[in-house]
N, C-alpha and C positions, 0 to 999 in steps of 0.2 A: 547577312551570313548567319545570324542567329536563327532567322526563320527557316532557312534551309536545314540547319542543324536540328531544330526541333522537328521539322517534317521528316527527316531521315530517322530520328529516334522513334517517332510514332509509327512510321511505316515498318521499321524494324521490329517493334513490339507486335504489330499485327501479323507480320510474316513469321515471327518467331513461333506462333502457334500453328500456322498453316504450312510453311515451308522453312524449317529451322536453318537449313544451310544457306538460305538467302537472308533470313531475318537477322541472324547474328552479325554478319559483315555490314549490313546496312545500318544496324544499330550502332556498331562500333564507329562507322564513318560519321554518323550523327553526333556521337559523343566527342569525337576528335574535333569536329567543326565547332561545337559548343565550347569546348575547352579553349580552342584558339581564339574565339570571340571574347571569352572572359579574360584571356591573357592580353588582349589588345591588338591582335593581328587583324588586318583588314580595315582598320580605322584610319581616318585621315590624320596627318600630323597637325599639331596645333600651329596656327599661324602666329608669326611674331607680332608684337604690338605695333600697330600702325603709327606712323609719324603724325604729329599734331596737324600738319597741313591737310592730310588726307581725311582726318576725322571730321573736318568741317563740311565736307562735301556730302 
């Protein structure tokens, strides 16, 4: 998800100079995705500690 966010930010910066009405929304979407990644959305939940019997396998 962070890769997609960075890609959108870079594309938004490029299009900001070429087509501003496209670059601004694309950049905003990229920022939102990056902020969500930093906040922890889209990550897997931590697994609980495994019992001792399963650790030996």
